[in-house]
N, C-alpha and C positions, 0 to 999 in steps of 0.2 A: 503495499500499501506507500502512495507516493506519500509524502509530509510535504505540508503545505506550512510553509515558515512566512513570517508575518515581520518586518523587520520596523526598528523602533522610527525610524524616519516616518514609514507610511502612517504609522501611529499617531505621532505628531500632529503630520501633514492632515488627516481625517479631522485629528479634534481640532486645531487650529480652523479647519476649513467649516465644520459644524457652525463653532463659535462665532465665524465672519457671518453665516447666514443669518444667526441669531441675533448679530447684532445689526445686520439688515433689518432684519423684520421688528426689532425695536424702534428703529430709525425710519421708519417705511415712510411716516409722513414728510419727513426730509429728503429722502432719497425721491419720492414724488414730486415735491416742488423744486429738485435740483435737475429732473430729467426734464419738468415742465418749460422751465426756463432755458435750460437746454433745445428744446424743440423751438422754443419762441425765438431762440438767439439763431438758430439755424434758419430760420422762417424770415428773419431781418437781416440777416448777413450780406446774400445779394444788392440790395437796395444800399447800403452802406457804403458796402463794395463800389458799387455804381458812382456815390456822390463823392468818393474817394478819387475814382478817377478823374472827377471833375476840379479834383485840386480844394476838396475842400476838408480840413482837420477830420481826423477820424474821430474824434470827441464832438466837435460840433455835428458833423456827420450822426453820429450816432444819437446824440436828443435828439434832432430833428424827425429820425426815422422812428425812435420811441416815443416820443411827441405825437406823432402821426400817428403811430397804431393806437395808443390811448384814446386819441380822439374819436377816432373811426368807431372803438369799440363802444365807448361811451353815448357817442351821436346813434350809433347799431339801438343800443339799449331804448334810449329814448324815442326813438320813431318804431321800433317794435311792440316792444312792451305794453305801454297801454292799452293800444287796441287787442294787441293778445291777451291781455288778464282780464278785459272786458268780453272778448268772444270764451274764453276759456272758462270762466265763470258761469258763462249762461249754458253752455254746453254741460258743465258740471249739474244746474241746476233740471236742466230738462232730460239728462240722462235716461231716468225712472219710462220718460215717457217716450224717450227714440227707441229704448230695446223693446218696451213692448209694443211699440207700433210696429217695428221692423219685423217683430217675433213674437209674437202673442204669446206662444209655447215657451218663452221664456219667463214670463211671470210668475210660474209656479218654481222656479228654480232661486229667483232673489226676492230678497224680504225687503220691497220696497219702502214700504215705509221706515223703516228702522233706516235706507239707505239716506232720503231724504231729510229725516232729522238729522243725521250728521253731515250733511252736505257743506256746511260751513265750516267744519274740522276737516271736512277730507280734503274742500278745495285750497284750506290755509296750509295743509300737509303738503300737499302739491305743489303750490310755488316757495314753501319752505326746501323741500326736496329740492328742486331747480335753482333756488339761488344758494342752495348749501353754501357753495364753495364759498361764494362771495361773502357769507357771514363768516367766515373763520378770518377776520382781517389780517392777524399774523402771518398765515398761511399763505394770501395773497400776496400782501405788502412784500414779503419774503421771497416771494417766485417771481415778482415783477423786479424786485432787486438784484437778484440772481441772473436774472435774462439779463439787464441792461449792463451789467459787469461783466458777462460774459460775452456779448457784443462789443464791448468797448474796450478788453484787455486782447490784445490780438496777440497770439503764441502761446496763449495760457498752458494748455496742455504739455507744449513745448519746455515750456518753464518749470514746470511740475515736476516731469517726468525727468528730464536731466539732471535732478538733483538726486535719483535713486537710480538713474539707467546709465549705459554708456551711449554714445551718440548713435550707432546702429540700432540698439533696441528703443531706442525713442525717437529715432525716422520713422520705424515699422509704427509705434504706437501713434504719433502726430498722422501718418497717412491712413491709417483704419478709423480715427477720430473725423479725417476729413471727409473719410466717403461716407462716413454715418451723417455727419453734417447736410451733404448734397441729398442724400436720402431721403433723412428728415423734415428738408428743406422741398424738395418736392412732392411728399406727402401731405405737405401740411398745405400748400398751394393748389394742388390738384383736389385736396379734401375741401378746399372752399370753394373752387370752380365748380365742385361735382355738386355741392350742396346747395349754391346758388342756384344754379341752373335746373336742377329736380324741383326748389323749392320755387321759382318762377313760373317753371313750366306747370307745377301743381295747382298754385296759385290762377293762374291764369284758363286754366283749365274747367276747377271747379268753379268760380264764376261764373262762366261762359255759360255751363250745361244749369245752373243756380243752385249749387249745394250748399248749405250753410255753413256759418263757420268755417267760410273756406282759408281765411288769412289763419286760423290757429292750425288748422288741418295742413297747413301748406308749409308752416315754421315747423311742424312734427314731422313732414317727409323732409325737409331740409335738414334738419338735426340729426336726422334716425341713420342719416346715408352715412353717417361717421360710422356705423354699426353693418360692415358690411354682409349682404345674405340674409342677415334678419333683420335688421332696420327696413327695409323697403316693405316687408309682408306685415310685420306690425305698424307700420304705418297708415295701412291701407283698411285695415280693420275697421277704427271709427271713421270713417270715410264711408266703405261701404255700408253702417249701420246708421249712419245718419241720411246716407240717400236713399236706403230701403224706408224708411222713418217717415220720408216725403212721397216716395213712391216709388212702384217696382224698376218701372224705366230709368228710374236718376241713379237707384244703386245699382242697377246692370249698366252705365253708363259711365257710374265711378269705377265700377270693374274695370271696364274696357281701359277707362281713361290711366288707370294705375297702371294696368298692364302694359298700355303703349307708351307711356313715361318708361318703365322698367325696360320697354326693349330699347328704345332710343340711348338710354345709360347703357346700358349693355353691350348694344352694336356699334354706337359712335362715341359716348363721351368716354366710356372706361378705356376703351381701347388707344384711345387720343392721349389721354391722360395720365389715366392710374396704371397700365398695366406694367407698363417698366417700372413702377415705381415699387410694387410691393412682389407682385409672380409668386404672390403664395397660393397654397393648394386651397381650394375651397374646406377641405376637412384638417387641415391648419388651420385655415381660419377660424373657422367653427371650435375647435378645439383651445384655440388659446382666448378667443370671447368668453367661452364658460369657466377656464381656469383664473382668467383676470374679475369676471364678475365675484368667483367664491374667493378670490384674494381682497380684494378690492371696493366689491360691491361695484357700481356706475361708474365711478374714476376709474376702477378697473377694467372693465369693457372698453370706455374709450382709450384707454392708454395700452392696449392688448395688442392691438394691431404695429404702432410706433416701434413698443416693446422687442416685439417679436422681429421686425427688422432691422433695430438698432443690435440688437443680440445675432443674426444671422449675419451681419457687416461685420462684426467684430471676430465673429468665430471665421468668417471665409478670411479673414486678415490675417490671423494666426495659423492655421491651415496653409496657407500663400508662403506668408512669412517662414515657416517652418521648412516648404520644400525647397524654397531658396537659397534656404543657407548650408552651404557649404560642409561636409561631413568630414571630421578630420582624418587625414591618411594614415594609415598602418606602416611603419617602418619593420621591413620584415628580414634586414639584415643584421 
């Protein structure tokens, strides 16, 4: 029987690795903050580089781009959220009637009296969930600060790595992070384009055929595009129910509309915008979404795809670096 021996070095490495994973889990909010900041920096770096090419100092270019970024987010919230809150509140109030009209058989499955009594609390909880990330002031401020610092500090990874590794290994790490930055940037801008197009198409389509709550449904469709495969299906369900509550023709029309938008997205937008960015197998995509949801809830689902892309880029870089590293020759003399 072959004897298996485990060296002290292997035991020490295993223990340290487990402690490292424990440390990551304990400080996961900081890890989330740093990773979101890295994504923000990756997305804003191209416009900063463009301004630098126009001979604008990096500090001024970073400030200009970051102010425009924050201004756009605030303006978007001010424009979209008031009518969205109004429509969503009305939708929740009318939800029992919508379900009952769309499918009377469902009346026996739900206690609508209890649901109606708790609608104010449900509505408040819904918007608390949406605005949950904004309620954590420290998390938001830290993330925005990290994002600006990453954007401002050129060659940060190289400055950190050179203290611990030689020039060759530092160059490899920097190259991997540069590739990850480009991939994160492409993912962010691709998702924004995808979400905007899907949201606008859904809004104009629903408005044209006369579906109620068209703005709320369109915003939901746009936001759920960040969740591949599952998001479009989930966004279609309330639209179909609302359409059926108005008329069977409108319910069928909503099904056709969402299928048309989905086909347009899959056949034209995704191949042009997102295919080269992700290139993930649907099974892998669904798996990482489930894992992300289990580990970190809604935030984990949102960050599942970029995290997977980042890890994939790092692993490919490590494997490529090992293959390119020359093996030491053995002198047989």
